C-alpha positions as CSV (number, residue, x, y, z in Angstrom):
1,M,43.1,53.3,49.3
2,K,46.0,55.1,47.9
3,A,48.9,55.6,49.5
4,R,52.0,58.2,47.8
5,V,56.1,57.3,48.7
6,H,58.1,60.1,48.5
7,V,61.8,59.4,47.7
8,M,64.8,60.9,48.1
9,L,68.5,60.7,48.1
10,K,70.1,61.0,51.6
11,T,72.0,64.3,52.2
12,G,75.4,63.6,51.3
13,V,74.8,61.0,48.8
14,L,76.0,62.6,45.3
15,D,73.0,63.7,43.0
16,P,74.5,63.8,39.3
17,Q,70.5,64.6,38.4
18,G,70.1,66.9,40.5
19,E,73.2,68.7,39.4
20,A,72.5,69.0,35.5
21,V,69.5,70.0,36.9
22,R,70.8,72.9,38.4
23,H,73.1,73.8,35.5
24,A,70.4,73.5,33.2
25,L,68.9,76.2,34.5
26,G,71.3,78.2,35.2
27,A,72.4,78.1,31.8
28,M,68.5,78.9,30.9
29,G,68.7,82.4,32.9
30,F,67.9,81.0,35.8
31,D,69.9,83.0,38.5
32,G,69.9,82.1,41.9
33,V,70.0,78.2,42.4
34,D,72.1,77.1,44.6
35,A,71.7,73.5,44.5
36,V,68.4,70.5,43.0
37,R,68.1,67.1,44.7
38,Q,65.6,65.3,42.3
39,G,63.7,61.9,43.4
40,K,60.9,59.9,42.5
41,V,56.8,60.1,43.8
42,I,55.6,56.4,43.8
43,E,51.3,55.9,43.5
44,L,50.4,53.1,45.6
45,D,46.5,51.7,44.8
46,L,45.8,49.4,47.6
47,A,43.2,47.4,49.0
48,D,41.2,49.1,51.6
49,G,42.7,47.7,55.0
50,T,46.4,47.9,53.8
51,D,48.8,49.3,57.3
52,E,52.1,52.1,56.4
53,A,53.7,48.9,58.2
54,T,53.3,47.2,55.2
55,I,53.8,49.7,53.4
56,A,56.7,50.6,54.6
57,E,57.3,46.8,54.0
58,M,57.6,47.5,50.3
59,C,59.9,50.5,50.9
60,E,62.7,48.9,52.9
61,K,62.0,45.9,50.0
62,L,61.6,47.4,47.0
63,L,60.4,50.9,46.5
64,A,63.5,52.1,47.8
65,N,67.6,51.3,48.2
66,T,67.8,52.6,51.9
67,V,71.0,52.6,51.3
68,I,71.2,55.7,49.8
69,E,67.9,56.6,49.8
70,T,65.4,58.1,52.1
71,Y,61.3,57.7,51.6
72,K,58.3,59.5,53.5
73,I,54.8,57.8,52.9
74,E,52.1,59.3,52.5
75,L,48.5,58.2,53.1
76,L,46.0,59.9,51.0
C-alpha cells in the first residue's frame, strides 16, 4: 500500500523559501502572484494493512514538525 503525506507550514509561520519563489516569479515577469507557500510531499510504500493511525504517528514523531507544520495523509 502507498500513502502520500503533504506537509505545509502553518498559517502565520514565515516562509522564506516561499517568499523567495514569489519574488523570483515577479522578477521573471509573472505578475499577480501575491503569495507562495512551499511545502513537501513524502511518499511512503507501506506493508498492506498499515492503518492511518500508524501513519499519523509517523508524522507526529518524525515527518512533520507539528509546532510549525501541518500534515495531511492521502492513502493511494
